[in-house]
N, C-alpha and C positions, 0 to 999 in steps of 0.2 A: 321377577328378575330385576336385578339392580340396574338402574338406568342413570347414566351420567347427566348432570345438568346440561341444558342446551348450549351454554357458552363454552363448555368443555368438550363437547362432542367433535370428533374430527369432521372437517369439511373438505370439499373438493380443493379449495385453495391451499389447505394444509398439504395435500398430496403434491400439488404443484410446487409449493415451497420446498418440500423435501426433495422432489425430483431435481430441482435446480440447485438448491443450497448444498446438498450433501456432496456432489462432485465438485462444486465450487469451493466448498470448505477444504476438501482434500487438496485441490489445486493451490489454493491460497496458502495453506500450511506448507506445501512443498516449496513455494517461492522463497520464503525467508530462510530455507535451508541452505541457500547459497551463502548468505552471510553467516549463518550458524556454523557451517562447515569451514568457511574461511576463518572465522574467529577461533574455532577449536584447533585448527592446524597452525595458524599463525601464533596463537597463544603459546605454543611450545617454543617459539623463538624468543620470547621475553616480553617485558612490559612495554618497551618503546615500540616494537612492531605492532603489538596489539592496540596501543593507543593511537598509532598512526593509522591503523585500519579503522579505528573508531572515527577519526576525523575524515578519512577518505570515504568511508562508507556513508557518512552523513552528507558529504558533497555529492557523491554518486546517486544516492537515493533521492536527494533533493533535485538533481538534474533530471532523473526519471520521474519522480513524483510530481514535479511541477507540470508535467505533461500528461498526467493521469486522465485528463479530460479526453485524451485520444481513445481510452477505453470507455469511460463513463458516458460521454456525449454520443459516441457511436452506438453503445448499447441502447440508449434511450431512443435514438433516431431509428435504428433498425427495428426495434421492438414495436414502435408506433407504425412503421410501414408494414410489418407483419400483421399487426392487429387490423390494419385497414385493408388487408388482402392485396398489398402491392409489393410483392417480393422483389421484382427488378429494381424498383426505386430504393428499396432497403439495401440491396447489395451494391447499387451504385454509390450510395453514401458510404458503405463500408470500404469499397475499393479506394475511393478518394481519401478516406481517413488514413489508409495505410500509406498512400503516397505522401500525404502530409507528414506522417510519422517519420518516414525515411528522410525527408528533407530537414525536418527539425533536428533529427538525430545527428546528421552529418554536420550541420551548422553548430550545434551545441558542443559536440566533441572537438571540433576545430577551435572553438573559442576557449574551451577549458584546458586544452593541452598546455599552452604556454603559461597559463595562469595557475597551474596546479599547486605550486608551493605557496604562492601568494594567498590562494584561497584557504589553505591550511593555516597559515599564519593569521589570517583574518578571523579564524574561529578560535584564536587564543592558544594555538599549539606552540610548544617550545620549538626552537630551531631543529633539534634532533628529531622530534616527533613530526615536524613539518616535512623534513626530508623523507621520512618513511611514508608519510601520507602521499607525497608527490610520486613516489615510486609506484605505489599501488594504483593511483589514479591513472598515470600514463600507460600502465600496462593494461588497464581495463577499459579505457576510453574507446579503443577500436570496436568494442562490442556495444557501445551506446546506441548507434542507430538500430541495431537488432533488438535491443531492449524496448525501444519505442514502437517498433513494428509489432513486437509481441503484444504490447498493450492494445494497439488498434485492431489487430486480427482477433485477439481474444474478445474485444468488445463486439465485433461483428458476430461471432459465434454465440455469445451470450444473448445478443438481441434476437437471434434466431432460436432461442430457447435451448441451445446446445452448450451445456457446461461440461460434458464428458470429454470431448476432444481436448479442450484446454487442460483438463486434468491429466490425461495421458501424456501430453507434451510436457507439462510442468514436472511430472514425476520423472519422466525420462531425462529431462534436463538436470534436475536435482541429483539423480543417481550418477549421471555422467560427470557432474562437477566434483564428486568425491574422489575418484581415481585421478582426475586431472589435477586437483589440488595436491594430492599426496605425491604424485610423480613430479610435478613441476616445482613445488615448494621444497620438498625434502630430498628429491632426487632418488630415483630407483633405477637400477641396472645402468644402461649407458647414458641415461638422461641426467645431466648435471643439476644440482640443487640451485634453483633460482631465488629461493627465499621469498620475501614478500611480493616481489614482482611476479613470481610464478603463480601466486594466488589470483592476481589480476588477470593474467593470461588465461588461466583455467576457466574463470567465470565468463570471460569474453567469448571463448570458444563454445561453451555450453549455450550461451544466449544466441549465438549465430545459428546453431543447430535447431534451437527451439523456433526461432523466427522462420527459418526455412520450412519447417514442418507445418506451421500454422498457415503460412502464405499459400502453400500448395492446396490445403483444404479449401480456403476461401476462393482461390482462383478456379478450382473445379466447380464450385457452386455458381460462380459468376458466368462461366462458360455455358453451363447447363441452361441458364436463364437468358442467355444472349447479351449479357452486360459486358461492355468493352472494358479492357484491362488498362487502357491508357488513362492518365489523370484527366478529369473533366474540370475545366476552370471554374464553372459555376458551382460544382459539387464541392471542390476544395474550399472555395470561399464560404459556402454554407457551413462546412465543417469548422472553419475558423470562427464564423459568427456564433455558432452554437457553443463552441468550446471556450470562447473568451471569458464569459462569466465564471465557468468552472476553473479556468486557468487562474483567474483572480482569487477565487475561493481557495484553490490549492496552494497558491503562492503564500497566502496568509497562514495557512496551516503549516507549511514548510518553514515559514519564518518563526513560528513558535518552536519548532524542533531545533532550528539553528540557535535561537535564543537560549534554549535549554542546554544545548551542547556548549555554548560559550560560557554559561554559568558553571557548568561542570568542569570545564577546563581551568577556570579560575581557582579551583580547589586542588590543583596539582595533577601530575600524570597518573597516580594511582586511582584517584577519584574518576578521572576521565576514562581510564581503562575499564573500571567497574561500570561507569555510565554506558559505555559501548555495549557491554554484555546485556545490561538491563534494557537498553533501547532495542536490541535485537529480539529479546524475549517479548517485550511489549509489542513490537511490530508483528511478531509471529502470532501473538494472541489477537491483535487487532485485525490482521488479515483473516484469521480463522473466523472471528465473529462477523467480519465483513461479508462472509458468505451469505448471510441473511440480507445484507444490503444489496448484494448482487441479484439475489432472487427478487428483492423489492424493485430494483431498477427494471429488470426484464418483465415482470408481471405487471407493474404499474404502467410502464410504457405500452404494453400490449393492450391492457384494459382501456386506457384512455384513447389509444388509437382506434379501438373498436367502439368508442363512445360510451363505455360502461364506467361511469364515474363511481357508482356505488360499489362496483367490483374493485376499483382502486382503493376505496376506503376500507373495504373488507380485507384487502391485502395488508394495509397499514395496521389494522387492529390485530390481525393474527400474527404478524411479524413482531409486534411489540411483546406479545405473550411468549413467543419463541425466544426472543432476545432475553427476557427476564430469566428464563430457565437456563439458557446457555451461559449467560453472564455469571450466574451463581456457580454453575458447575466448573467453569474455567477458573474462577477465583479460588475455589477449593483445591483444584489441582495444583495451582501455583503455590498456594499456602503450604500444602503438604510436601511439595517437592523442592522447595526453594533451597534447602541446605544440600540437596543432592545435585542440583543443577550447577551451582557456583563452581565447584571444583573441576567441572568439565572444561571450563574456559581459561583457567589460569592457575599456575602453581603458587602464585603470590598470595600470602595469607591476608594482606590488606585488601586486595581486590576481592577475594572470596567473602570476607566479612561484609564489605560494603554492598556487594551484589545481593547477598542473602537478606540484608536489612531493607534495601530498597524494594525488593520483591514483595515484602509484606504490603507496602502501599499499592503496588501494582495489583496484587490479588484482591484487595478490598475495593479497588476501583472498577473491577470488571463488569458488575451489573450496570453501573452508570455508563461505562463505555459501550456496552452492547445496545443500550437504549439510544445513544447518540448515533451509532453506526446504522441502526435500523431506520431512524427518521431521515438521516442523511441520504440513504439509498433510495428511499421512496420519493423524496423530493427531487433527487437527480433523475430518477426514472420519469418523473412528471415534467422534466425540463425546467425546473424552477431555479435555474442557476443564478439569476440576478439576486434573489433573496439570499441564497447560500453565500454569495460573495459578500454581501452586506453583513450578514450574521458572522462571517469569519472575521471581518474587521472589528466588529464589536467584541468578539472573543479575545482577539489579540490585544486590543486596547485594555481590556480588563486584566489580562495575564501579565503584561509587561511590568506593572508595579509590583506584582507578587514576586517575579524573578528578581527585580531590583532589591526587594526586601531580603530575599535569600542571600544575594551576593554581599549586601552591606552588613547584615546582622547575624546570619546563620553561622555557626561554627564550621570549620573545615572538616575534611575527611568524611567518614561515614555519616555522621550526623548531618553535615551540610548536604550530602547527596540525598538523604532521606527527606529533608525539608524541601529540596528542589523537586522531588517527585510528588510530594504532597501538593505543591503549588501547581504542577502540571496535571497529574492524574486526578486531583481533587478540584482545584480552583478552575483551571482552564476548561476541563471537561464539563464541569457543572454549568458554566456560562453557555457553552455550546448546547447542552441539553435544554436549557431554559429558552434560548432563541428558537430552537427547532420545535420544541413543544408548542410555543406560541403560534408558529406558522401552521402546524398540523391541525390545530383546533379550528382554523378558518376554512374558507372555500377557495381562496385565490390560487392555491397550488394545483387544484384538480381541474385542469383545462382539457377538454376532450377534443379529439380530431387527429387526423393523420400527421399534422404539423402543429406545434404549439403556437 
């Protein structure tokens, strides 16, 4: 009988990865469907609304993405508590994380509302595009606290090794967002057409529904274990302490996205509109591949919480192999479908051409991106946030000169957009891969115990 080599045989960790990653993959793919649907519906309104959505989407995803530690740090902390067989402590951390998310969401929305147009202008938008961006932002900001609560509650469930519930909620939210956008943007029956603002309202309503569903699940678990639902001062402070390094790491990563958007805006509204489409597709692919990172966070945290350092290393090795396969497959899908995707987002020939060209770069970069996301997830699960913050600064410092070179010397239009994505998907991601590989080769990241 033919026998596979030992390194290729399925292991228990592979089944654990599949059990967590497959639902997480589906949930993460569902999340960017919000902006995909928004882009498809708004694209029918013209180039300026689509470009405005591009700027507004960047601001909004930055506002949410900067606080992604609410999910990541919570996942790691809850998984360590689960591995150490201390479920009440794990859920206490999760409840405090959700309260922190609600507070941060309210404060951020209140600060962004009066600054919406200035933020768009700061990203290089023309006055007309800035007006459109401000319209979308102000319509969607009431849903920002719910978006952050979704992050924290999802982190709790992932730490408890449950990625199915976030999947169900994410799919339901994405499906609800479709009719909400169609009705509110275009107007159906007695509902008047609200245009770009309707897209923002629809997304906000869908996010509030998702947050409510996830909070109900976590609250039920807390009550079963006797965990109080009121915020605990010490627990919230611990969430802040654990999250600050990941906040710094995420801020640096979001700065790279903002820098890229600014460079795209310098090439004109058509290039900016095309860049918005490519960013949405890149984000969808990144979140899909990030399913492996989520599995890495949950399994690494649980292994180290149980004192199993070798188990954490085995998770790392197996996830790198899974990442290589999925990176190649996703790249081939993008390469084959790039000319079919572009027409879905805009009737403008210039936008379509630029999207199709930039997606070639995106496709070729997928294996490298998968490697980066896997290592990032494992180190987050290990609670190695300080190193990730420093590595992020190194990556941004290396990327900034590449963006400057594109702005100064690259031609405009489609060619300029392609060179910009070469700098981001090639140069920036390569530096991240190098810094994460260096850390993973040592021992400093694998610290065992219920608390790092």
